[in-house]
N, C-alpha and C positions, 0 to 999 in steps of 0.2 A: 459722454460729451453731446451736446445739442446739435442738431442740425436743423437748418431753416430751408423749409419746402414751401414752393409757391404752387397753389392750385387754382386753375381757372374752373369756375363754376358756372356752366350753362344753364340758364333758368329759362332761355326763351320757349323751350317746349313745355315748360312748366307753368309759367307766368308770362306770356308774350310781352305784355305792357309794362313789366316790372324793370327789365334791363339791370337787374341786381342792385336795385336802389331801395329795396324794401327794408325798412329798419326792423320789421318783425322778423324777417328771415336773417337779417345779419345778427341780431340780438339772440336768436335760437342757436345759431351756430357758434357765436362766442361762449353761450351759456353750456352747450354740450362739450365744447372743446375744453372749457375751463375745468370740466369734472372729469375729463379723460385722463388717467394716469399716464404719465409720460410726456404730456403737453405741458411745456412752460408758459408759452403765451401765443396768442395768435391776433392777427389784425387784418383788416380790409386793405386791400390794395389794388385799385382798379376794379377790374371786374372778376377779383378773385381774393383768395385769402392766404396769407403768409402764416405757416405754422412753425413755431420753433418748438422741437420736440427731441426726445432721446429715442432714436431708432432701435435700440435694445429694449425698449419698454413698449412703445407704439410705433407699428411699422408704418410704411407709405401704404400698403394694402389695407391695413386696419383703417387709416385715416379715410381713405378712398371709400370704404365700406360705410364709414360714419356719414360722409357726404352723401351717399347713394339713398340714405334713409330720411334725408331732408329735403324740405321742410315738413314737418310732421302734421301740420294743420292744412295742408294741401293734398290734392289727389294725385299730383304727380310729384317727381323728385329731380334734384340737380343731377347733371350729368359731369362729374368731376374730370379733369384731366391735369396730370401733374406736369407743370411748366419746368420748374427746376428742382432736383432733390437737394 
């Protein structure tokens, strides 16, 4: 059974001028999540991402780990925070 989890992704330390409005970042997140087993879909909501996933296949901790490695094209990374499980 799928769960909907909302993550706030703080990028101010990474790209202060972005404010999570960079299409390149959003597209990379969507691409990585679409290839992640157990993720049904994801979409942007405000300053974060909603991920619909099967927690038996991909856990919250695994999703946070994925976010901590993004964006891959920049020297810094997102600081993810789970808002709702």
